Every structure is written in C-alpha cells, then in structure tokens.
C-alpha positions as CSV (number, residue, x, y, z in Angstrom):
1,M,2.7,-0.7,-2.1
2,E,2.8,-2.1,-5.6
3,L,0.3,-2.0,-8.4
4,D,0.2,-4.9,-10.9
5,G,-2.5,-4.2,-13.4
6,D,-5.3,-3.1,-11.2
7,K,-4.2,-5.2,-8.2
8,L,-2.8,-3.2,-5.3
9,T,-0.7,-5.2,-2.7
10,G,2.1,-4.6,-0.2
11,T,3.0,-3.7,3.3
12,V,2.9,-0.4,5.2
13,T,4.1,1.0,8.5
14,I,2.7,3.9,10.4
15,D,4.0,5.5,13.6
16,D,1.9,8.3,15.1
17,G,4.5,8.9,17.8
18,E,1.7,9.1,20.4
19,D,-1.1,6.8,21.4
20,V,-0.8,3.9,19.0
21,G,2.9,4.0,18.2
22,Q,4.2,1.9,15.3
23,L,1.9,-0.5,13.4
24,N,2.6,-2.7,10.4
25,G,0.0,-3.8,7.9
26,S,-0.8,-5.8,4.8
27,V,-2.5,-4.1,1.9
28,T,-5.0,-5.6,-0.6
29,G,-7.1,-3.7,-3.0
30,T,-7.4,-2.1,-6.4
31,G,-5.9,0.9,-8.2
32,F,-7.4,2.5,-11.3
33,G,-6.1,5.7,-13.0
34,S,-5.2,8.1,-10.2
35,F,-7.6,6.3,-7.7
36,A,-7.0,3.6,-5.1
37,D,-9.5,1.5,-3.1
38,F,-7.9,-0.8,-0.5
39,K,-8.0,-2.4,2.9
40,I,-5.1,-2.6,5.4
41,S,-5.0,-5.4,7.9
42,W,-3.0,-4.0,10.8
43,D,-0.9,-6.2,13.2
44,D,-3.1,-5.1,16.1
45,G,-6.0,-7.0,14.5
46,S,-7.9,-3.9,13.2
47,V,-8.8,-3.5,9.5
48,G,-9.1,-0.1,7.8
49,S,-10.8,0.7,4.6
50,Y,-9.1,3.4,2.4
51,L,-10.2,5.4,-0.6
52,G,-7.7,7.8,-2.1
53,M,-6.4,9.6,-5.1
54,L,-3.1,11.1,-6.3
55,D,-2.8,14.8,-5.5
56,H,-0.7,17.5,-7.2
57,D,2.4,16.4,-5.2
58,I,2.0,12.7,-6.4
59,R,0.9,11.6,-2.9
60,L,-2.1,9.4,-2.2
61,V,-4.6,11.3,-0.1
62,G,-8.1,10.3,0.9
63,I,-10.5,9.1,3.6
64,T,-10.5,6.0,5.8
65,F,-12.6,4.3,8.4
66,S,-12.4,1.2,10.6
67,V,-14.3,-1.7,9.2
68,D,-15.6,-2.2,12.8
69,D,-16.7,1.5,13.1
70,P,-17.6,2.8,9.6
71,V,-19.4,5.9,10.9
72,T,-16.2,7.5,12.1
73,P,-14.2,8.5,9.0
74,A,-10.8,10.2,9.0
75,T,-8.5,11.8,6.4
76,W,-5.0,10.4,5.5
77,A,-2.1,11.2,3.3
78,S,0.9,9.1,2.2
79,S,4.4,10.4,2.8
C-alpha cells in the first residue's frame, strides 16, 4: 500500500492456507497520522472495510468487517 498525502491506495494479497486460500485485492482509503481507514475489494467479489493504526512494531493492526455483513467484526494485522 502507498500513502500520497492522505490518499491510501495499492494492492494486497492474503493467503490463510486453509478455507479461502489466496486472495488479491485493491485498496482505496485514507491515512492520517498513525491511523488508516480503507476498503479492500477482493478478487472473489467481496469488499472489506478496515480501520487500523500503527502499533509499537510499526505494523498496521485493527478491526475489519465485510460490507455485506457489518455485524461480524474481526481483528487483523499486517505482516
């Protein structure tokens, strides 16, 4: 991901090694200070909403939910 001003864009790949396998996605959103608020459009058609912040290890960590199922949040961390 890249931050240009407050505009956050890029591509991401995730591989859970289990049920979903590998997914690629396109990122759009904003970054401000140590916080990020963005959506990922995954290549399986799903869209996730993400809110995160930099932790003490300079990783993004936060919460996410599917735009189609916003009542089921999950935690996430970048690697």
